[in-house]
N, C-alpha and C positions, 0 to 999 in steps of 0.2 A: 746775244748776240746781235749784230748791228741788225737796223728795221732796213728794207731795201728803198731808194730810191726810187719814186715813182713810173719814168718811163725806165728803167729798168727791169722793173719789172713786168710794162707794155708789150717791151722788147722782147725777155722772154718766153714770158703768154702766146707771141706770136713762133716761137722757135720747134714745133712742131708742125709737120707736112698739111696735116687734119683744120690745124686752127687756121695756117695762113692760107690754104682757098678757102675757109670757111669767110675769112675777112676782108678777102682777094674780095668777093660775090658784096658779101653786103658793102664792100664801097661800092658797086655797083646802083648794087637792086633799091638803096636807102633799108628802111619799114619792111621788112620782111619774117612773114611764118616760117617757125619751129622746123612744119611742118613740109613745106618751102623748100628748104636745105636741104632737109632732108636726103630729098627728092633729086637735089645739084651732088651731094656730094657725097650717093650712092655709099652711109653708116647708116647702121640701126640710129634710130636714137634716140637711146640714151645717152649712145657712144658721144651722138648731136650734142643734148641737151650740156652734159657734164663737160664737153669743148666749149658753147655756151657760155657757159657758168665762171669758168675761171676767166675769162675773157671781160665778161661782167664784173666777176671781182675785185681784175687791173684793174678798171677805169677804161677799158680799152671798145668796150658798147654795153647800151642800157638797152633796158625792155620793157615793154606796158602789153598786161593783157586783156585783152579785146573776146569779152565770151569764155572760151576755152582754148583758145590759140593766145599764144605770146608772140608778141612778138619784138627781134630782134631791129637794133641800127647801131649801127660807127661811133660813136661819139665826137664831132667837132672839137669842143672842149675835153681840154685838156683836164682830171677832177682830182686832179695829186694840186697844179698849178696856178687852174682858173683862170689860160688863158693859152692861147692854138694847140693844139696834139698832133705834136711833132708826126708823127706817126695819121694823122692821115694824110697828111701833105702826101707823102710817097708816092709814085708813080713805078706800080710795082712789075716787072720785065716779064715776057708770056712764059708759063710754064713751060723746060728746056727736056723734048727726051733721048 
């Protein structure tokens, strides 16, 4: 099986509405606690944690733990190519209802 290229994994990781919503939120809020993300997306904490971990595993996010709380931020540097992340510069359109 061929290993995926970094950017492909990142964009695939954004392929669900929930993850895209979380990613857009984090691009505006920067260091954000999981509890605040849960309130914003109105999903259960385990579901949000799963999405955050998937995005972190693919290199879109980084995290730090302070006390009992975990804070997430969007990576501006691609961990796969050590250059500016192409996803970080995308200006997302507002959701259409």
